[in-house]
All heavy atoms as an XYZ file, in Angstrom:
717
protein
N      12.951     10.394      9.237
C      12.357      9.138      9.677
C      11.557      9.442     10.855
O      12.025     10.018     11.831
C      13.394      8.088      9.893
C      12.932      6.783     10.421
S      14.055      5.432     10.658
C      15.573      5.889      9.914
N      10.316      8.936     10.944
C       9.519      9.165     12.108
C       9.953      8.265     13.261
O      10.720      7.313     13.018
C       8.025      8.812     11.764
O       7.859      7.400     11.692
N       9.542      8.571     14.466
C       9.846      7.765     15.659
C       9.401      6.324     15.473
O      10.095      5.385     15.847
C       9.309      8.419     16.934
C      10.055      9.694     17.307
O      11.155      9.946     16.917
N       9.353     10.479     18.058
N       8.197      6.184     14.932
C       7.652      4.802     14.691
C       8.434      4.049     13.807
O       8.709      2.874     13.976
C       6.137      4.911     14.266
C       5.202      5.412     15.398
O       5.569      5.256     16.623
O       4.101      5.888     15.027
N       8.804      4.722     12.637
C       9.637      4.021     11.655
C      10.991      3.633     12.252
O      11.478      2.479     12.070
C       9.912      4.911     10.472
C       8.703      5.104      9.541
C       8.898      6.233      8.509
O       9.644      7.208      8.767
O       8.287      6.033      7.380
N      11.618      4.516     13.027
C      12.863      4.258     13.671
C      12.775      3.011     14.634
O      13.518      2.152     14.678
C      13.433      5.457     14.343
C      14.830      5.270     14.871
C      15.322      6.408     15.726
N      14.618      6.487     16.949
C      13.775      7.465     17.324
N      13.593      8.494     16.579
N      13.111      7.454     18.461
N      11.727      3.089     15.424
C      11.537      2.030     16.415
C      11.306      0.638     15.815
O      11.903     -0.304     16.215
C      10.345      2.352     17.367
C      10.575      3.533     18.253
O      11.771      3.954     18.338
O       9.515      4.028     18.750
N      10.514      0.637     14.714
C      10.303     -0.700     14.062
C      11.581     -1.150     13.297
O      11.959     -2.320     13.400
C       9.098     -0.569     13.045
C       8.770     -1.788     12.292
C       8.507     -3.023     13.242
C       7.541     -1.606     11.394
N      12.245     -0.230     12.600
C      13.410     -0.524     11.936
C      14.518     -1.070     12.832
O      15.239     -1.952     12.629
C      13.867      0.668     11.109
C      15.174      0.462     10.279
C      15.025     -0.737      9.275
C      15.495      1.716      9.493
N      14.641     -0.393     13.988
C      15.669     -0.864     15.002
C      15.416     -2.278     15.432
O      16.371     -3.031     15.555
C      15.548      0.115     16.235
C      16.704     -0.114     17.165
C      16.636      0.842     18.337
C      17.028      2.207     17.885
N      17.204      3.225     19.014
N      14.193     -2.634     15.707
C      13.911     -4.033     16.115
C      14.223     -5.039     14.951
O      14.773     -6.060     15.222
C      12.404     -4.109     16.495
C      11.993     -3.456     17.819
C      10.497     -3.506     18.055
C      12.781     -4.073     19.009
N      13.838     -4.641     13.763
C      14.181     -5.484     12.580
C      15.711     -5.673     12.422
O      16.215     -6.810     12.316
C      13.595     -4.940     11.281
C      14.071     -5.670     10.056
C      12.071     -4.958     11.306
N      16.507     -4.613     12.575
C      17.945     -4.575     12.472
C      18.554     -5.386     13.582
O      19.471     -6.159     13.427
C      18.495     -3.222     12.441
N      18.048     -5.306     14.798
C      18.601     -5.958     15.925
C      18.333     -7.508     15.933
O      19.006     -8.221     16.599
C      17.988     -5.392     17.228
C      18.489     -4.042     17.585
C      17.789     -3.361     18.766
O      16.746     -3.835     19.223
N      18.345     -2.338     19.258
N      17.328     -7.952     15.190
C      16.943     -9.291     15.145
C      18.126    -10.177     14.640
O      18.265    -11.337     15.056
C      15.675     -9.565     14.290
N      18.903     -9.652     13.708
C      20.000    -10.383     13.171
C      19.628    -11.552     12.216
O      20.386    -12.397     11.900
N      18.326    -11.571     11.901
C      17.801    -12.684     10.956
C      16.579    -12.111     10.297
O      15.957    -11.137     10.870
C      17.523    -13.967     11.736
C      16.487    -13.712     12.842
C      16.145    -15.011     13.577
N      15.372    -14.782     14.738
C      14.152    -14.303     14.804
N      13.519    -14.048     13.729
N      13.458    -14.129     15.978
N      16.059    -12.641      9.203
C      14.816    -12.176      8.661
C      13.654    -12.388      9.604
O      13.564    -13.451     10.321
C      14.715    -13.048      7.387
C      16.098    -13.426      7.017
C      16.762    -13.575      8.370
N      12.763    -11.408      9.691
C      11.668    -11.402     10.562
C      10.383    -10.947      9.949
O      10.476    -10.258      8.895
C      11.916    -10.534     11.879
C      13.117    -11.166     12.644
C      12.236     -9.107     11.481
N       9.280    -11.178     10.523
C       7.993    -10.615     10.179
C       7.891     -9.290     10.904
O       7.958     -9.270     12.110
C       6.803    -11.420     10.584
C       6.735    -12.804     10.048
C       6.567    -13.076      8.776
C       6.671    -13.985     10.792
N       6.458    -14.492      8.631
C       6.538    -15.046      9.880
C       6.732    -14.298     12.111
C       6.515    -16.445     10.248
C       6.741    -15.656     12.502
C       6.550    -16.631     11.614
N       7.713     -8.194     10.239
C       7.587     -6.856     10.948
C       6.365     -6.930     11.814
O       6.418     -6.347     12.913
C       7.603     -5.782      9.954
C       8.994     -5.440      9.361
S       9.018     -3.839      8.507
C       8.316     -4.303      6.942
N       5.357     -7.535     11.409
C       4.061     -7.537     12.202
C       4.251     -8.219     13.494
O       3.466     -7.978     14.457
C       2.938     -8.210     11.402
O       3.255     -9.549     11.101
N       5.256     -9.060     13.711
C       5.517     -9.711     15.025
C       5.895     -8.692     16.017
O       5.706     -8.851     17.270
C       6.658    -10.728     14.857
N       6.410     -7.495     15.623
C       6.729     -6.456     16.485
C       5.617     -5.429     16.866
O       5.806     -4.584     17.805
C       7.964     -5.684     15.959
C       9.228     -6.552     15.883
C       9.751     -6.877     14.697
C       9.787     -7.051     17.086
C      10.897     -7.707     14.618
C      10.924     -7.850     17.041
C      11.492     -8.147     15.845
O      12.532     -8.936     15.763
N       4.531     -5.476     16.126
C       3.462     -4.502     16.323
C       3.013     -4.613     17.849
O       2.897     -3.538     18.480
C       2.338     -4.742     15.387
C       2.578     -4.580     13.967
C       1.709     -4.881     12.986
C       3.961     -4.125     13.497
C       1.984     -4.695     11.674
C       4.212     -3.972     12.100
C       3.206     -4.293     11.184
N       2.733     -5.767     18.407
C       2.284     -5.784     19.740
C       3.368     -5.373     20.787
O       3.081     -4.936     21.836
C       1.899     -7.269     20.037
C       1.774     -7.895     18.727
C       2.619     -7.042     17.724
N       4.653     -5.560     20.380
C       5.728     -5.109     21.194
C       5.841     -3.525     21.321
O       5.972     -2.962     22.333
C       7.111     -5.604     20.712
C       8.282     -5.011     21.471
C       7.108     -7.094     20.706
N       5.531     -2.952     20.184
C       5.578     -1.467     20.022
C       4.285     -0.828     20.475
O       4.302      0.370     20.914
C       5.902     -1.121     18.551
C       7.296     -1.538     18.092
C       7.380     -1.440     16.553
C       8.366     -0.614     18.735
N       3.232     -1.560     20.433
C       1.886     -1.047     20.880
C       1.201     -2.157     21.710
O       0.271     -2.713     21.207
C       1.103     -0.623     19.605
C      -0.225     -0.031     20.013
O      -0.296      0.868     20.904
N      -1.257     -0.450     19.363
N       1.673     -2.392     22.950
C       1.073     -3.503     23.716
C      -0.318     -3.195     24.089
O      -0.720     -2.039     24.359
C       1.974     -3.624     24.858
C       2.711     -2.306     25.018
C       2.764     -1.727     23.643
N      -1.175     -4.254     24.204
C      -2.480     -4.162     24.719
C      -2.505     -3.949     26.203
O      -1.628     -4.422     26.895
C      -3.271     -5.337     24.349
N      -3.442     -3.191     26.711
C      -3.638     -3.013     28.117
C      -4.068     -4.351     28.709
O      -4.773     -5.136     28.061
C      -4.703     -1.915     28.420
C      -4.274     -0.532     28.022
C      -5.391      0.486     28.259
O      -6.154      0.268     29.252
O      -5.432      1.406     27.525
N      -3.801     -4.525     30.046
C      -4.336     -5.803     30.640
C      -5.909     -5.887     30.470
O      -6.538     -4.807     30.621
C      -3.928     -5.563     32.149
C      -2.752     -4.689     32.069
C      -3.014     -3.781     30.903
N      -6.386     -7.015     30.161
C      -7.777     -7.251     30.063
C      -8.349     -6.735     28.755
O      -9.557     -6.594     28.554
N      -7.498     -6.386     27.797
C      -7.960     -5.916     26.446
C      -8.702     -6.981     25.654
O      -8.189     -8.105     25.544
C      -6.739     -5.444     25.624
C      -7.155     -4.887     24.321
S      -7.982     -3.314     24.226
C      -6.642     -2.231     24.661
N      -9.906     -6.684     25.398
C     -10.697     -7.539     24.525
C     -11.653     -6.651     23.721
O     -11.627     -5.380     23.873
C     -11.529     -8.649     25.355
C     -12.586     -8.017     26.280
O     -12.926     -6.853     26.187
O     -13.089     -8.772     27.121
N     -12.528     -7.205     22.929
C     -13.351     -6.376     22.121
C     -14.301     -5.470     22.864
O     -14.883     -4.471     22.292
C     -14.134     -7.220     21.006
C     -15.087     -8.142     21.656
C     -14.493     -9.511     22.044
O     -13.282     -9.769     21.791
O     -15.181    -10.324     22.579
N     -14.529     -5.718     24.122
C     -15.441     -4.953     24.958
C     -14.634     -3.862     25.755
O     -15.306     -2.990     26.447
C     -16.220     -5.796     25.853
C     -17.105     -6.756     25.187
O     -17.804     -6.373     24.223
N     -17.144     -7.980     25.520
N     -13.372     -3.899     25.722
C     -12.585     -2.924     26.468
C     -12.704     -1.546     25.826
O     -12.852     -1.412     24.621
C     -11.099     -3.317     26.393
C     -10.163     -2.570     27.190
N      -9.707     -1.266     26.891
C      -9.633     -2.858     28.395
C      -8.930     -0.855     27.891
N      -8.859     -1.751     28.729
N     -12.870     -0.469     26.626
C     -13.100      0.901     26.043
C     -11.934      1.390     25.169
O     -12.198      2.177     24.246
C     -13.181      1.817     27.322
C     -12.834      1.008     28.480
C     -12.863     -0.494     28.063
N     -10.740      0.922     25.298
C      -9.686      1.310     24.430
C      -9.389      0.352     23.227
O      -8.479      0.583     22.524
N     -10.258     -0.659     23.093
C      -9.962     -1.650     21.987
C      -9.970     -1.069     20.629
O      -9.109     -1.375     19.878
C     -11.016     -2.842     22.143
C     -10.751     -3.891     21.186
N     -11.345     -3.879     19.928
C      -9.928     -4.920     21.175
C     -10.973     -4.976     19.288
N     -10.128     -5.604     20.055
N     -10.905     -0.262     20.323
C     -11.001      0.331     18.967
C      -9.725      1.137     18.648
O      -9.110      1.034     17.573
C     -12.215      1.152     18.780
C     -12.408      1.702     17.346
C     -13.714      2.410     17.105
O     -14.659      2.214     17.900
O     -13.750      3.284     16.202
N      -9.320      2.034     19.568
C      -8.049      2.878     19.367
C      -6.889      1.957     19.180
O      -6.002      2.226     18.431
C      -7.937      3.863     20.484
N      -6.784      0.970     20.043
C      -5.701      0.057     20.018
C      -5.639     -0.664     18.658
O      -4.546     -0.784     17.999
C      -5.721     -0.961     21.158
C      -4.609     -1.984     21.136
C      -3.346     -1.858     21.620
C      -4.664     -3.291     20.621
N      -2.652     -2.987     21.440
C      -3.377     -3.899     20.794
C      -5.700     -4.002     19.991
C      -3.163     -5.203     20.400
C      -5.431     -5.352     19.578
C      -4.144     -5.878     19.751
N      -6.741     -1.159     18.180
C      -6.851     -1.871     16.927
C      -6.447     -0.944     15.775
O      -5.703     -1.360     14.860
C      -8.281     -2.369     16.657
O      -8.603     -3.345     17.738
C      -8.301     -3.145     15.315
N      -6.879      0.304     15.790
C      -6.416      1.265     14.699
C      -4.986      1.490     14.792
O      -4.360      1.571     13.680
C      -7.288      2.588     14.919
C      -8.733      2.463     14.498
C      -9.461      3.794     14.817
O      -8.840      4.801     15.150
O     -10.728      3.713     14.712
N      -4.409      1.592     15.922
C      -3.004      1.715     16.008
C      -2.244      0.486     15.494
O      -1.221      0.639     14.817
C      -2.616      1.976     17.524
C      -1.173      2.327     17.711
C      -0.757      3.674     17.176
N       0.624      3.888     17.423
C       1.496      4.194     16.492
N       1.154      4.397     15.250
N       2.796      4.334     16.745
N      -2.759     -0.729     15.807
C      -2.147     -1.874     15.240
C      -2.099     -1.888     13.769
O      -1.181     -2.213     13.148
C      -2.804     -3.187     15.771
C      -2.691     -3.382     17.244
C      -1.176     -3.710     17.658
O      -0.531     -2.855     18.087
N      -0.763     -4.941     17.462
N      -3.205     -1.460     13.161
C      -3.344     -1.371     11.731
C      -2.420     -0.378     11.129
O      -1.836     -0.496     10.029
C      -4.800     -1.090     11.320
C      -5.765     -2.162     11.701
S      -5.346     -3.766     11.034
C      -5.688     -3.560      9.349
N      -2.190      0.740     11.827
C      -1.322      1.824     11.364
C       0.144      1.313     11.189
O       0.892      1.735     10.255
C      -1.365      3.015     12.300
N       0.487      0.356     12.002
C       1.843     -0.222     11.942
C       2.125     -0.829     10.518
O       3.309     -0.865     10.008
C       2.155     -1.254     12.968
C       2.395     -0.637     14.305
C       1.568     -0.607     15.417
C       3.577      0.159     14.669
N       2.140      0.137     16.404
C       3.414      0.570     15.977
C       4.742      0.450     14.049
C       4.343      1.326     16.606
C       5.738      1.223     14.680
C       5.440      1.691     16.005
N       1.044     -1.385      9.848
C       1.184     -1.944      8.539
C       1.688     -0.810      7.515
O       2.571     -1.070      6.710
C      -0.101     -2.597      7.975
C      -0.222     -3.952      8.709
C      -1.175     -4.096      9.731
C       0.362     -5.045      8.198
C      -1.347     -5.322     10.401
C       0.200     -6.324      8.860
C      -0.702     -6.384      9.935
O      -0.832     -7.647     10.494
N       1.068      0.319      7.681
C       1.415      1.427      6.804
C       2.901      1.912      7.123
O       3.647      2.195      6.173
N       3.290      1.832      8.343
C       4.670      2.181      8.705
C       5.640      1.178      8.143
O       6.733      1.541      7.620
C       4.759      2.257     10.254
C       3.945      3.435     10.736
C       6.268      2.347     10.679
C       3.721      3.461     12.215
N       5.226     -0.133      8.209
C       6.129     -1.167      7.584
C       6.245     -1.002      6.083
O       7.363     -1.139      5.471
C       5.658     -2.565      8.013
O       4.383     -2.853      7.495
N       5.194     -0.683      5.434
C       5.228     -0.426      4.012
C       6.084      0.767      3.631
O       6.855      0.720      2.661
C       3.766     -0.247      3.458
C       3.052     -1.581      3.539
C       3.739      0.288      2.044
C       1.570     -1.374      3.284
N       6.002      1.769      4.477
C       6.848      2.928      4.242
C       8.330      2.612      4.325
O       9.171      3.052      3.503
C       6.560      4.037      5.285
O       7.440      5.111      5.228
N       8.731      1.807      5.330
C      10.105      1.343      5.397
C      10.570      0.584      4.138
O      11.651      0.770      3.605
C      10.256      0.475      6.662
C      10.155      1.169      8.017
C      10.224      0.105      9.096
C      11.183      2.245      8.194
N       9.662     -0.286      3.615
C      10.002     -1.050      2.443
C      10.125     -0.100      1.225
O      11.056     -0.254      0.417
C       8.991     -2.140      2.245
C       9.054     -2.849      1.001
C      10.009     -3.749      0.667
C       8.237     -2.692     -0.239
N       9.839     -4.209     -0.681
C       8.701     -3.531     -1.241
C       7.176     -1.847     -0.480
C       8.194     -3.577     -2.465
C       6.552     -1.897     -1.816
C       7.114     -2.717     -2.738
N       9.145      0.788      1.058
C       9.143      1.715     -0.096
C      10.384      2.601     -0.125
O      10.852      2.934     -1.238
C       7.871      2.613     -0.101
C       6.635      1.869     -0.591
C       5.523      2.814     -0.674
C       4.188      2.204     -1.282
N       3.122      3.158     -1.397
N      10.877      2.947      1.080
C      12.036      3.771      1.139
C      13.330      3.018      1.074
O      14.434      3.614      1.083
C      12.011      4.595      2.454
C      10.829      5.558      2.488
C      10.650      6.290      3.748
N      11.884      6.981      4.196
C      12.073      7.265      5.411
N      11.284      6.998      6.346
N      13.251      7.905      5.711
N      13.224      1.656      0.915
C      14.417      0.862      0.766
C      15.188      0.626      2.026
O      16.365      0.250      2.040
N      14.520      0.826      3.178
C      15.185      0.587      4.457
C      15.130     -0.838      4.957
O      15.921     -1.241      5.816
C      14.570      1.633      5.471
C      14.660      3.088      5.120
C      13.975      3.956      6.109
C      16.152      3.466      4.849
N      14.215     -1.619      4.391
C      14.090     -3.079      4.615
C      13.923     -3.682      3.273
O      13.453     -2.982      2.282
C      12.993     -3.437      5.571
C      13.192     -2.837      6.920
C      11.584     -3.107      4.951
N      14.304     -4.949      3.143
C      14.045     -5.706      1.951
C      13.387     -7.034      2.279
O      13.658     -7.610      3.309
C      15.258     -5.925      1.142
C      16.287     -6.892      1.702
C      17.615     -7.035      0.841
N      18.362     -8.102      1.378
C      18.285     -9.394      0.897
N      17.476     -9.687     -0.121
N      19.090    -10.333      1.424
N      12.591     -7.507      1.368
C      11.920     -8.791      1.524
C      12.883     -9.939      1.216
O      13.433     -9.908      0.063
C      10.633     -8.872      0.658
C      10.072    -10.305      0.797
C       9.661     -7.892      1.052
N      13.196    -10.831      2.180
C      14.055    -11.877      1.924
C      13.333    -13.141      1.458
O      13.839    -13.847      0.578
C      14.886    -12.197      3.194
C      15.740    -13.387      3.113
C      15.615    -11.022      3.713
N      12.135    -13.330      1.977
C      11.269    -14.387      1.655
C       9.861    -13.944      1.580
O       9.255    -13.488      2.614
C      11.408    -15.622      2.552
N       9.271    -13.927      0.357
C       7.897    -13.404      0.306
C       6.849    -14.221      1.076
O       7.121    -15.376      1.324
C       7.569    -13.484     -1.271
C       8.870    -13.580     -1.856
C       9.769    -14.248     -0.871
N       5.768    -13.620      1.361
C       4.706    -14.253      2.111
C       4.261    -15.532      1.321
O       4.329    -15.480      0.074
C       3.505    -13.366      2.308
N       3.846    -16.579      2.017
C       3.536    -17.791      1.340
C       2.178    -18.390      1.723
O       1.886    -19.497      1.480
C       4.602    -18.904      1.549
C       4.638    -19.318      3.053
O       3.835    -18.851      3.871
O       5.608    -20.170      3.327
N       1.367    -17.526      2.373
C      -0.013    -18.020      2.783
C       0.031    -18.501      4.209
O      -1.028    -18.516      4.941
N       1.159    -18.987      4.704
C       1.209    -19.418      6.151
C       1.927    -18.501      7.021
O       1.888    -18.507      8.228
C       1.875    -20.795      6.232
O       3.266    -20.685      5.859
N       2.593    -17.486      6.450
C       3.313    -16.458      7.138
C       3.470    -15.279      6.263
O       3.364    -15.325      4.983
C       4.653    -16.943      7.596
C       5.492    -17.366      6.429
C       7.006    -17.232      6.688
N       7.832    -17.729      5.593
C       7.871    -17.073      4.451
N       7.305    -15.885      4.242
N       8.591    -17.584      3.473
N       3.770    -14.101      6.830
C       3.963    -12.858      6.112
C       5.377    -12.828      5.523
O       6.168    -13.746      5.735
N       5.655    -11.746      4.830
C       6.998    -11.436      4.296
C       8.023    -11.522      5.422
O       7.811    -11.017      6.441
C       7.053    -10.083      3.646
C       6.268    -10.014      2.373
O       5.995    -11.052      1.657
O       5.953     -8.878      2.010
N       9.164    -12.163      5.097
C      10.289    -12.040      6.012
C      11.164    -11.011      5.468
O      11.528    -10.999      4.324
C      11.072    -13.389      6.138
C      10.285    -14.578      6.710
C      11.075    -15.894      6.602
C       9.965    -14.215      8.214
N      11.537    -10.027      6.368
C      12.363     -8.907      5.898
C      13.609     -8.800      6.788
O      13.754     -9.331      7.915
C      11.607     -7.576      5.987
C      10.315     -7.665      5.108
C      11.296     -7.266      7.384
N      14.592     -8.029      6.246
C      15.814     -7.641      6.965
C      16.077     -6.187      6.669
O      15.667     -5.695      5.588
C      16.934     -8.523      6.637
C      17.406     -8.432      5.232
C      18.577     -9.442      4.961
O      18.890    -10.274      5.760
O      19.149     -9.350      3.816
N      16.831     -5.516      7.522
C      17.246     -4.166      7.275
C      18.347     -4.185      6.134
O      19.090     -5.057      6.067
C      17.853     -3.576      8.517
N      18.210     -3.140      5.304
C      19.207     -2.999      4.216
C      20.372     -2.183      4.797
O      20.299     -1.631      5.904
C      18.580     -2.271      3.072
O      18.081     -0.969      3.539
C      17.403     -3.055      2.494
N      21.367     -2.028      3.971
C      22.491     -1.116      4.304
C      22.025      0.288      4.532
O      22.438      1.013      5.388
N      21.045      0.711      3.636
C      20.496      2.065      3.785
C      19.722      2.172      5.093
O      19.700      3.256      5.670
C      19.497      2.347      2.553
C      20.208      2.481      1.204
C      20.488      1.168      0.558
O      20.033      0.103      1.132
O      21.072      1.087     -0.528
N      19.001      1.132      5.467
C      18.201      1.118      6.652
C      19.150      1.253      7.909
O      18.953      1.978      8.849
N      20.329      0.502      7.866
C      21.243      0.622      9.008
C      21.916      1.976      9.082
O      22.156      2.544     10.127
C      22.336     -0.458      8.841
C      21.663     -1.875      8.992
C      22.805     -2.989      8.965
N      22.136     -4.234      8.998
C      21.617     -4.852     10.035
N      21.731     -4.278     11.202
N      21.058     -6.105      9.920
N      22.210      2.570      7.828
C      22.767      3.910      7.843
C      21.765      4.952      8.337
O      22.189      5.859      9.084
C      23.201      4.238      6.385
N      20.500      4.749      7.997
C      19.440      5.713      8.527
C      19.331      5.643     10.025
O      19.178      6.628     10.673
C      18.107      5.353      7.861
N      19.479      4.392     10.588
C      19.391      4.202     12.022
C      20.660      4.939     12.718
O      20.514      5.629     13.674
C      19.357      2.800     12.427
C      18.134      2.028     12.284
C      18.320      0.606     12.540
C      17.050      2.622     13.222
N      21.793      4.649     12.039
C      23.024      5.328     12.654
C      22.869      6.859     12.587
O      23.310      7.557     13.598
C      24.241      4.838     11.860
N      22.355      7.412     11.554
C      22.146      8.822     11.397
C      21.169      9.354     12.462
O      21.331     10.466     12.955
C      21.763      9.214     10.006
N      20.077      8.645     12.680
C      19.049      9.018     13.618
C      19.621      8.951     15.050
O      19.185      9.755     15.841
C      17.906      8.081     13.475
N      20.486      8.051     15.317
C      21.141      7.898     16.614
C      22.290      8.913     16.890
O      22.726      9.086     18.016
C      21.578      6.513     16.905
C      20.363      5.548     17.018
O      19.278      5.979     17.274
O      20.613      4.297     16.885
N      22.730      9.523     15.763
C      23.900     10.463     15.938
C      23.487     11.805     16.523
O      22.465     12.218     16.627
C      24.551     10.661     14.592
């Protein structure tokens, strides 16, 4: 498991309730103060934010998270860590 996958999965597991994984993207990759579309780091930051979607899909494809409530147009999928996801975290921390 990559460091990014572990970090995102850890936040999902710690939530203790179904969550939107995308809510954690700014936590894991915060914007610099004054970040706007004219900021010199904006493009790299945006690309990194988009990469988190791929990381979240990887967690789902590997069965480390499961969708509890599918997206409904007003919010994204709500997910929770699976038993396999919790076991993978425990193994990564061992």
